C-alpha positions in Angstrom: 0.2 -0.1 0.0 1.2 3.3 -0.8 2.4 5.2 2.5 0.3 8.0 1.8 -2.8 5.9 2.4 -1.1 4.0 5.4 -2.8 6.6 8.0 -6.3 6.5 6.5 -6.1 2.8 6.6 -5.3 3.0 10.2 -7.9 5.5 10.6 -10.5 3.4 9.4 -9.1 0.1 11.8 -9.2 2.4 14.8 -13.1 3.4 14.0 -14.0 -0.2 13.7 -12.6 -1.0 16.7 -14.2 1.3 18.8 -13.2 2.2 22.3 -14.9 -0.8 24.1 -17.3 1.4 25.7 -21.1 2.4 25.7 -24.1 0.5 23.9 -23.7 0.0 20.3 -26.6 1.5 17.9 -27.9 0.6 14.8 -25.6 2.2 12.2 -22.4 1.8 14.9 -19.6 0.1 12.4 -17.7 -1.3 15.6 -16.7 -4.8 15.8 -15.3 -5.8 19.6 -15.8 -9.1 21.5 -18.3 -9.7 24.4 -19.1 -13.2 26.7 -22.0 -15.3 26.1 -23.7 -13.5 28.7 -27.0 -12.6 26.8 -28.7 -16.1 26.9 -30.4 -16.2 30.5 -33.2 -13.6 31.5 -32.6 -13.8 35.2 -35.2 -10.7 35.4 -38.0 -13.0 34.5 -37.5 -15.6 36.8 -34.3 -17.5 38.7 -35.0 -20.3 36.6 -34.2 -18.0 33.5 -30.7 -17.5 34.5 -28.0 -19.0 32.5 -24.1 -19.2 33.2 -21.9 -17.3 31.5 -20.0 -18.6 28.5 -16.7 -17.6 28.3 -13.9 -16.1 30.3 -13.3 -18.9 33.1 -11.9 -22.4 33.4 -15.5 -23.9 33.9 -17.2 -22.8 31.3 -14.8 -21.9 28.3 -16.5 -20.5 25.2 -15.7 -18.7 21.9 -16.4 -14.9 22.1 -19.3 -13.1 20.3 -20.1 -9.7 18.9 -20.8 -6.9 21.7 -23.5 -4.9 21.9 -23.0 -3.2 25.0 -26.5 -3.6 26.5 -26.6 -2.6 29.8 -27.0 -5.3 32.7 -30.0 -7.3 33.7 -31.5 -5.6 36.6 -31.4 -9.0 38.6 -27.7 -10.1 38.2 -25.1 -7.7 36.9 -23.0 -10.3 35.0 -26.0 -10.8 32.6 -26.9 -8.6 29.9 -30.2 -7.1 29.5 -32.1 -9.0 26.2 -34.2 -8.1 23.3 -37.6 -9.1 23.1 -40.0 -9.8 20.1 -40.7 -7.5 17.9 -37.5 -5.5 18.7 -34.9 -8.8 17.8 -34.7 -7.6 14.4 -33.0 -4.5 16.0 -30.0 -6.4 17.8 -27.0 -4.7 17.2 -25.0 -6.1 14.6 -22.2 -3.5 12.6 -23.7 -2.2 10.0 -21.8 -3.7 7.2 -22.8 -7.1 8.5 -26.5 -6.8 8.7 -28.8 -8.3 5.9 -29.3 -7.0 2.7 -32.7 -6.1 1.9 -33.9 -9.0 -0.3 -33.0 -11.6 2.5 -34.4 -9.4 5.3 -37.8 -8.9 3.5 -37.5 -12.6 1.5 -36.5 -14.4 5.2 -35.9 -13.4 8.4 -38.8 -11.3 8.5 -40.9 -13.5 7.3 -39.4 -16.9 8.5 -37.6 -16.5 11.8 -39.0 -13.4 13.5 -42.5 -14.9 12.1 -41.9 -18.5 13.2 -41.2 -17.3 17.0 -43.9 -14.7 17.6 -46.5 -16.3 15.2 -46.2 -19.9 14.0 -45.2 -21.3 17.3 -47.9 -19.9 19.2 -50.1 -21.0 16.2 -49.0 -24.5 16.9 -49.5 -24.2 20.5 -53.1 -23.0 20.2 -53.6 -26.2 17.5 -52.3 -28.7 20.4 -54.4 -26.8 23.0 -57.5 -27.0 21.1 -57.0 -30.8 20.0 -54.8 -32.3 22.4 -54.5 -35.8 20.5 -50.8 -37.4 20.5 -50.0 -38.5 17.3 -51.0 -42.2 17.8 -49.6 -44.0 14.6 -46.9 -43.4 11.7 -50.1 -42.7 9.9 -50.6 -39.6 11.8 -47.5 -38.0 11.3 -47.5 -38.9 7.5 -50.8 -37.1 7.1 -49.0 -34.1 8.0 -46.9 -34.2 4.8 -49.3 -36.0 2.2 -52.5 -35.1 3.3 -52.6 -32.3 5.9 -54.7 -31.9 8.9 -57.6 -30.1 9.3 -57.7 -27.0 11.8 -60.5 -25.9 13.7 -62.6 -23.0 12.4 -62.3 -21.4 15.9 -58.6 -21.8 15.7 -58.7 -20.4 12.1 -60.6 -17.1 13.3 -58.1 -16.6 16.4 -55.1 -16.4 14.5 -56.1 -14.6 11.4 -55.8 -11.2 12.3 -52.3 -11.6 14.0 -50.5 -13.3 10.8 -49.8 -11.9 7.3 -51.8 -13.1 4.6 -48.5 -14.3 2.6 -47.3 -16.4 6.2 -50.6 -17.8 5.8 -50.3 -19.0 2.6 -46.9 -20.2 2.9 -47.4 -22.2 6.1 -50.7 -23.6 5.4 -50.4 -24.5 1.8 -53.6 -25.1 1.0 -56.1 -24.5 -1.9 -59.0 -23.2 0.1 -59.4 -25.6 2.6 -56.9 -24.7 6.1 -54.7 -27.5 6.2 -51.5 -28.2 8.7 -49.3 -29.3 5.8 -45.4 -29.7 5.4 -43.2 -30.6 2.7 -42.5 -34.1 2.5 -39.3 -34.7 3.7 -36.6 -36.7 1.3 -35.9 -39.5 3.7 -39.8 -40.5 3.3 -40.7 -39.5 -0.3 -39.7 -42.7 -2.1 -43.0 -44.2 -1.7 -42.0 -47.7 -3.1 -40.8 -48.4 0.3 -42.2 -46.0 2.8 -40.2 -47.9 5.8 -36.9 -48.0 4.8 -35.9 -45.1 7.1 -36.3 -47.9 10.0 -34.1 -50.4 8.1 -30.5 -50.9 10.0 -29.1 -50.1 6.9 -30.1 -46.4 6.9 -29.7 -46.3 10.6 -25.9 -46.9 9.9 -26.0 -44.7 6.4 -26.8 -41.8 8.2 -23.7 -41.8 10.2 -21.5 -41.3 7.6 -23.9 -39.7 4.8 -27.1 -38.0 7.0 -27.0 -34.8 8.6 -24.5 -35.4 11.7 -21.7 -37.5 9.7 -18.6 -36.7 11.5 -19.0 -38.8 15.0 -18.4 -42.0 14.1 -15.0 -43.5 14.9 -12.9 -46.8 14.5 -13.4 -49.0 17.7 -10.1 -49.8 18.8 -10.3 -52.0 22.1 -13.5 -53.9 23.0 -15.3 -53.7 25.0 -15.3 -49.6 24.6 -13.9 -47.8 27.5 -14.7 -44.6 29.1 -12.6 -41.5 29.6 -14.4 -39.8 32.5 -12.5 -38.9 35.6 -11.6 -42.1 37.8 -11.6 -39.4 40.8 -15.2 -38.5 40.0 -16.9 -41.9 37.8 -16.6 -45.8 38.3 -17.2 -48.4 36.4 -18.1 -46.5 33.0 -16.7 -48.7 30.8 -19.2 -50.6 28.6 -21.0 -54.1 29.4 -21.6 -55.1 25.8 -19.8 -58.3 25.4 -18.6 -60.3 22.7 -21.9 -63.1 23.1 -23.6 -59.9 22.2 -22.3 -59.0 18.7 -19.8 -62.3 17.4 -23.1 -63.7 16.0 -23.7 -60.9 13.7 -20.2 -60.4 12.7 -20.7 -62.2 8.9 -18.2 -64.9 10.4 -15.5 -63.0 12.2 -14.7 -63.0 15.9 -14.3 -59.7 17.8 -10.6 -60.2 17.6 -10.8 -60.6 13.8 -13.1 -57.5 13.5 -10.9 -55.2 15.5 -7.6 -56.2 13.9 -9.2 -56.2 10.3 -10.8 -52.4 11.4 -14.2 -53.3 10.9 -16.0 -52.2 13.9 -17.1 -48.6 14.4 -19.0 -46.9 17.2 -21.1 -43.9 17.5 -20.3 -42.7 21.6 -22.4 -40.4 23.2 -21.8 -41.8 26.7 -19.0 -39.7 28.1 -20.4 -36.5 26.8 -24.3 -37.1 28.1 -22.9 -38.8 31.7 -22.0 -36.0 33.8 -25.3 -34.3 32.9 -27.9 -37.2 32.8 -29.0 -37.4 36.5 -29.7 -33.5 36.2 -31.4 -33.7 32.9 -34.0 -36.5 33.8 -34.7 -35.0 37.2 -35.2 -31.2 35.9 -36.2 -31.4 32.6 -38.9 -33.2 30.9 -36.8 -35.5 29.1 -35.9 -39.5 30.2 -33.0 -40.3 28.4 -29.9 -42.2 28.3 -26.2 -42.2 27.5 -25.6 -44.3 24.6 -22.8 -46.3 23.0 -23.5 -47.9 19.5 -21.3 -50.7 18.2 -21.4 -51.0 14.0 -19.7 -53.3 11.5 -18.3 -52.6 8.6 -20.0 -55.5 5.8 -18.2 -56.8 2.8 -20.2 -54.0 0.4 -18.7 -50.7 2.7 -22.3 -50.5 4.2 -22.6 -50.1 8.3 -24.4 -52.7 10.4 -25.6 -51.8 14.2 -24.9 -55.1 15.9 -25.4 -53.4 19.6 -26.8 -50.3 21.5 -26.0 -49.6 24.8 -28.4 -47.2 27.3 -26.7 -46.3 30.5 -28.2 -44.6 33.5 -26.2 -43.0 36.3 -25.8 -44.9 39.6 -24.3 -43.8 42.6 -21.6 -46.3 44.2 -20.4 -44.4 47.1 -19.2 -41.3 46.5 -18.4 -41.6 43.0 -21.3 -41.6 40.0 -21.4 -45.6 38.2 -23.7 -46.3 36.1 -26.6 -49.5 35.0 -26.5 -50.4 31.3 -28.5 -52.5 29.2 -27.6 -54.0 26.0 -29.8 -54.2 23.1 -29.0 -56.1 20.0 -31.3 -56.0 16.5 -34.3 -57.7 16.2 -37.3 -57.4 13.5 -40.4 -58.7 14.4 -42.5 -58.4 17.7 -42.0 -56.5 20.8 -38.4 -57.3 20.3 -38.2 -55.8 17.1 -40.3 -52.4 18.9 -37.7 -52.4 21.6 -34.6 -52.3 19.0 -36.6 -49.5 17.2 -36.9 -47.5 20.4 -33.0 -48.3 21.1 -32.4 -46.8 17.6 -34.8 -43.9 18.6 -32.7 -43.2 22.0 -29.4 -43.0 19.8 -30.9 -40.5 17.4 -32.2 -38.4 20.8 -28.5 -38.3 21.5 -27.1 -37.7 18.4 -29.6 -35.4 17.6 -28.7 -33.3 20.4 -25.2 -33.1 19.6 -25.9 -32.3 16.2 -27.6 -29.4 17.2 -25.6 -27.8 19.9 -21.7 -28.9 18.8 -21.8 -30.2 15.5 -23.9 -27.2 13.8 -23.9 -24.4 16.5 -20.7 -24.8 18.6 -18.1 -25.9 15.8 -19.9 -24.0 12.9 -21.4 -20.7 14.1 -19.8 -19.8 17.5 -16.5 -20.5 16.4 -16.6 -18.7 13.5 -17.7 -15.5 14.9 -14.4 -14.5 16.2 -12.6 -15.3 13.2 -15.5 -12.4 11.5 -14.6 -9.8 14.4 -10.7 -10.4 14.4 -10.8 -9.9 10.3 -12.7 -6.8 10.5 -11.0 -5.4 13.5 -7.4 -6.1 12.1 -7.0 -6.6 8.3 -7.6 -3.6 6.1 -10.3 -3.8 3.1 -7.5 -4.1 1.0 -5.4 -6.5 2.3 -5.1 -10.0 0.3 -6.1 -12.0 3.0 -9.2 -9.9 3.8 -10.1 -10.4 0.5 -9.8 -13.8 0.5 -11.7 -14.5 3.5 -14.4 -11.8 3.7 -17.0 -13.6 1.6 -16.9 -16.6 3.9 -18.3 -14.2 6.6 -21.5 -12.7 5.0 -24.5 -12.8 7.6 -22.8 -14.8 9.8 -22.8 -12.0 12.9 -26.4 -11.5 12.4 -27.6 -15.0 11.9 -25.6 -15.9 15.4 -27.1 -12.5 17.0 -30.4 -14.0 16.1 -30.1 -17.4 17.3 -28.8 -16.1 20.6 -32.3 -14.6 20.9 -34.7 -16.9 19.4 -33.2 -20.3 19.3 -30.3 -21.2 21.8 -31.6 -18.6 25.0 -32.9 -19.5 27.8 -36.7 -21.1 27.2 -36.0 -20.6 23.8 -36.6 -23.6 21.1 -33.9 -25.5 21.2 -34.0 -25.8 25.1 -37.9 -26.5 24.7 -37.4 -29.6 22.2 -33.9 -30.8 22.3 -33.0 -33.7 25.2 -30.4 -31.3 26.9 -32.9 -28.6 27.7 -31.8 -25.9 30.0 -28.4 -27.6 30.2 -27.7 -27.3 26.5 -25.3 -24.4 25.9 -23.7 -25.2 29.0 -22.7 -28.9 27.7 -21.7 -27.4 24.5 -19.3 -25.3 26.9 -17.7 -28.3 28.4 -17.4 -29.9 25.0 -15.4 -26.5 23.6 -13.1 -27.3 26.3 -11.9 -30.0 23.7 -11.9 -28.2 20.5 -8.6 -28.0 18.5 -8.4 -25.7 15.2 -6.7 -28.1 13.8 -8.6 -30.8 14.1 -11.3 -29.1 11.9 -9.0 -29.8 8.8 -11.1 -32.5 7.0 -8.0 -34.8 6.4 -6.7 -34.6 10.2 -10.6 -35.0 11.7 -10.5 -38.6 9.8 -7.1 -39.4 10.8 -8.3 -38.5 14.6 -11.5 -40.3 14.5 -9.6 -43.1 12.9 -11.4 -43.2 9.9 -8.5 -42.5 7.7 -5.5 -45.5 8.1 -2.6 -42.7 7.7 -2.5 -39.1 6.6 -4.4 -38.0 3.6 -2.4 -35.8 1.9 -4.1 -35.5 -1.6 -6.9 -37.1 -3.4 -4.3 -39.7 -4.3 -4.4 -40.9 -0.6 -8.6 -41.6 -0.8 -8.0 -45.3 -0.4 -6.2 -44.7 3.0 -10.4 -44.5 4.0 -11.5 -47.3 5.8 -15.0 -46.8 5.0 -14.5 -46.7 0.7 -18.2 -45.7 0.6 -18.0 -42.7 2.8 -20.3 -39.9 1.1 -19.1 -37.2 3.3 -15.5 -37.8 3.5 -15.3 -38.5 0.0 -17.1 -35.8 -1.3 -15.6 -33.4 1.6 -12.0 -34.6 0.8 -12.3 -33.3 -2.9 -13.8 -29.9 -1.7 -11.4 -29.6 1.0 -8.2 -30.1 -1.1 -9.9 -27.6 -3.8 -10.0 -24.9 -1.4 -6.7 -25.6 -0.1 -5.2 -25.6 -3.9 -7.3 -22.0 -4.3 -5.8 -21.0 -0.6 -2.1 -21.8 -2.0 -2.4 -20.3 -5.4 -3.5 -17.1 -4.0 -1.6 -16.3 -1.0 1.7 -18.0 -2.7 1.1 -14.8 -5.1 1.3 -12.3 -2.4 3.6 -13.9 0.0 6.8 -15.3 -1.4 8.4 -16.1 1.5 7.5 -17.0 5.1 9.4 -13.5 6.0 6.9 -11.8 4.3 4.1 -13.4 6.9 6.4 -12.7 9.4 6.7 -9.0 8.7 3.0 -8.2 7.8 2.2 -6.2 10.9 -1.6 -7.0 10.4 -1.5 -10.8 9.8 0.5 -10.8 13.1 -2.1 -8.9 15.1 -4.8 -10.4 13.6 -3.3 -13.5 14.7 -2.3 -12.9 18.2 -6.3 -11.2 18.7 -7.9 -14.5 17.5 -6.2 -16.7 19.5 -5.6 -14.2 23.1 -9.2 -12.7 22.7 -11.6 -14.3 20.1 -10.4 -17.7 21.4 -9.1 -16.5 24.5 -9.9 -19.1 26.6 -7.9 -21.5 24.5 -4.8 -19.4 23.8 -2.6 -21.4 25.6 -2.9 -24.5 23.8 -0.3 -25.7 22.1 -2.0 -26.5 18.9 -2.3 -23.2 17.2 -0.4 -22.3 14.3 1.7 -19.7 15.1 1.8 -17.8 11.8 5.7 -17.8 11.3 5.4 -18.9 7.6 3.3 -19.2 4.5 2.0 -23.3 5.5 0.5 -21.6 8.9 -1.3 -19.0 6.3 -2.5 -21.4 4.3 -3.5 -24.2 6.6 -5.5 -21.7 8.9 -7.3 -19.9 6.0 -8.1 -23.3 4.2 -9.7 -24.4 7.7 -11.9 -21.1 8.3 -13.1 -21.2 4.5 -14.1 -25.1 5.4 -15.9 -24.2 8.6 -17.5 -21.2 7.0 -18.8 -23.3 3.6 -18.6 -26.6 3.2 -18.7 -28.1 7.0 -21.8 -25.9 8.0 -23.6 -26.7 4.6 -22.9 -30.6 5.5 -24.2 -30.2 8.9 -27.4 -27.7 8.2 -28.9 -28.2 4.7 -29.9 -32.1 5.4 -31.6 -31.2 8.5 -35.4 -31.3 7.1 -34.6 -33.9 4.5 -33.6 -36.2 7.7 -34.9 -34.3 10.7 -38.3 -33.2 8.9 -39.6 -36.5 9.5 -39.3 -36.7 13.0 -39.9 -40.4 13.9 -36.5 -40.7 11.8 -34.3 -38.2 14.0 -36.7 -37.4 16.9 -34.7 -34.7 19.4 -36.3 -35.5 22.7 -37.4 -38.8 24.9 -40.1 -38.2 27.7 -40.5 -41.9 28.9 -37.6 -44.4 29.4 -37.6 -47.9 27.6 -40.5 -50.2 28.5 -39.6 -53.3 30.9 -41.1 -56.6 31.0 -43.7 -56.8 33.6 -44.6 -53.2 33.7 -48.0 -52.0 32.1 -45.5 -49.9 29.5 -44.3 -53.3 28.4 -47.8 -54.9 27.9 -49.5 -51.4 25.6 -46.0 -52.0 23.9 -47.3 -55.3 22.8 -50.4 -54.3 22.0 -49.9 -50.9 20.2 -46.2 -50.4 19.8 -46.8 -47.1 17.5 -48.8 -45.7 20.0 -45.7 -46.2 22.7 -43.1 -44.7 20.2 -44.9 -41.6 20.0 -45.8 -41.7 23.6 -41.9 -42.1 24.2 -40.6 -39.6 21.7 -41.2 -35.8 21.3 -44.6 -34.4 22.2 -46.5 -33.6 19.2 -46.0 -29.7 19.5 -42.3 -30.5 20.2 -42.4 -32.3 17.2 -44.3 -29.7 15.1 -42.2 -26.7 16.2 -38.8 -29.1 15.4 -40.0 -29.6 11.8 -41.2 -26.0 11.3 -37.3 -24.8 12.8 -35.5 -27.4 10.4 -38.0 -26.4 7.5 -36.5 -22.8 8.2 -32.9 -23.9 8.5 -32.6 -26.3 5.7 -33.7 -23.3 2.8 -31.8 -21.7 0.7 -32.3 -17.8 0.4 -32.9 -16.8 -3.1 -29.7 -14.4 -3.0 -27.6 -17.3 -1.5 -23.6 -16.9 -2.8 -22.0 -20.3 -3.2 -18.7 -21.4 -2.9 -16.4 -19.9 -5.9 -18.8 -17.1 -6.3 -17.4 -13.7 -6.0 -18.6 -10.3 -6.7 -17.4 -8.6 -9.9 -14.2 -6.4 -9.8 -13.1 -8.1 -6.9 -9.1 -7.9 -7.7 -7.6 -6.7 -10.7 -4.6 -9.1 -10.1 -4.4 -11.8 -12.9 -3.2 -14.8 -11.1 -5.3 -14.7 -8.5 -8.1 -14.2 -10.9 -6.7 -17.0 -12.9 -6.6 -19.1 -9.5 -10.2 -18.5 -9.0 -11.2 -19.3 -12.2 -9.4 -22.8 -11.9 -10.9 -23.2 -8.5 -14.7 -22.9 -9.7 -13.5 -25.3 -13.0 -12.6 -27.7 -10.2 -16.0 -27.0 -8.2 -17.9 -27.7 -11.5 -15.6 -30.8 -12.0 -16.4 -32.4 -8.4 -20.3 -31.8 -9.3 -20.0 -34.2 -12.3 -18.1 -36.6 -9.9 -20.8 -36.4 -7.1 -23.6 -36.9 -9.9 -21.6 -39.9 -11.5 -21.0 -41.5 -7.5 -24.5 -40.8 -7.0 -25.7 -43.1 -9.9 -23.4 -46.0 -9.3 -25.3 -49.2 -7.6 -22.1 -50.2 -5.9 -21.8 -47.5 -3.8 -24.5 -48.5 -1.4 -24.2 -45.6 0.6 -24.3 -42.8 -2.0 -28.5 -43.5 -2.0 -29.1 -45.9 0.7 -32.7 -47.8 1.1 -34.7 -44.1 1.1 -33.4 -43.6 -2.0 -31.9 -40.0 -1.2 -28.5 -39.1 -3.0 -26.0 -37.3 -0.8 -25.6 -33.9 -2.2 -25.2 -31.7 0.7 -21.4 -31.3 -0.8 -22.7 -30.4 -4.1 -21.4 -26.9 -4.6 -24.2 -25.2 -6.2 -27.8 -25.6 -5.1 -31.4 -24.0 -5.9 -33.9 -21.8 -3.8 -35.7 -23.8 -1.3 -34.8 -27.1 0.6 -33.2 -28.4 -2.6 -30.7 -30.8 0.1 -27.7 -29.3 -2.2 -25.4 -26.5 -2.0 -22.6 -24.8 -0.2 -23.3 -21.3 0.3 -19.6 -19.6 1.1 -21.2 -18.7 4.4 -22.4 -19.3 7.7 -25.6 -17.5 6.4 -28.5 -19.3 8.4 
């Protein structure tokens, strides 16, 4: 930059940083940090108080954007809240606010309307028709036929809901029906119960909406890593006899040696909170472990599910566990279906709170703030990263007000309840920026047998037909090459990185402030060479684009049919000799729906998931940039090459989805894996990687 312009650059950055004081107002451009002290609402009751997340060893957390609102009257450490209808006025820097099209097309109608109008409508409907779902046919009517709404209810709400919202929500031709789009997981009516199969249960762990938790099982039976000073007897009770008959002729030792046993393990995450959740929330749930066997055709077969409850053993916390194994018919078949549903309750909570909220939305916000505070708009790294931050601060601010707040939608409808965000803070303790790189993540989970340094190493995947991993690695290495080509043009030597004051200030602030609770962790890149810069920018872009797309845009496809992905369980597993077990023998579907989410909770969840799964009409997809973003020829050529590679990946994905030997690409439900297909369509298209976390 010419010396004459440096003064103006520094003055601009000073304005963007602010002075750290006062309440920020609409129109301000200030980017600053704050703790998550705005989730609770103690002024409206002690039961709505929530711990401050961030700034302590007990509850570490990434920082959010500061608003400067005054403290609550009851607790000086808690920031006062903004309530409807003023929620759209919550402060975010002016340059981060939604554009006019998105504001009118999406938020003003959908998210605000959902909380302010649609959910009260659902509550009124449930109050007037206080029946639970009794069968899968009842649920299917929501999508295929619609449920007639009482005239009294229509008259009651007609004056409160805008006409366009009525038309969208009811989707009727005159008759007022409560009706939702058909989720992809049940669209194929040639096999309407395909979602219930063990094959689909296993497939969704590698091609569903949370495909990044399954791990290689390295020790049998599975062991716990919980603190032995506090916990005792937490290792798994699953025995060889429970699973060996289901290993296609192998012994457990042979299956372990050949790396064909995998685990979905929610035990250690939930056990510390389980007693509190079961006593002080509506939920009645377990900590689960699921063991799966990799078959010769690369599909995953669940062979055992362990459901555990805490049990005091002296002054330590032990557990009592029950092991369930596959069954297809009679009451045992329904017990097995319930066991899988309890696993999905665990997985749904972890997905929404950790895989989705924490590991994409929350961890990225400090990068948005630091980039705007420390990198001038003419800096090449600012130009590289800026498209990947579009709308993120606004959507996070709205989430804090409407979704993850005390007694908000997430707390009301997902298993951890009021402890949801607190649990995500505990999990953040083990968050590692470097492990967010997909090759590192796959290796850490044991899914990759060695380093994956290029697409030539795809054969190191233990699960060859792993749609998220295969497609994700194609996208990952495309992003990495683009970032390498771009950064190498501006930084010819490592010394240039070291001597760039903006880069050094940016990275220092990210570590020490934005993710300040983890500033002393040894894994942070030192930002002393070009490789550090390339690696860090690649991870940032990956989180903002492909990782978020993989865990967000399939939510309605799989979770929109809530029996497939229940988010809460209200009763424990029926036990032999109890009235509940006798009821299960007589009317198993009714027991299923009495055990899982209530009607109101289910309707609320699918309404929210429909909103979150939508691609906006102004969506900007990976690789797309505004005209004239740079005049440098080599970066422009690198951008063109990146887009060309993304187009090639689209063709490769389409080809794989038609390959009958790749059974996990579409599964028994006939849903192609398109979540990492780079471009998408408006609405619930189930494909497309936006540049940024924009919903």
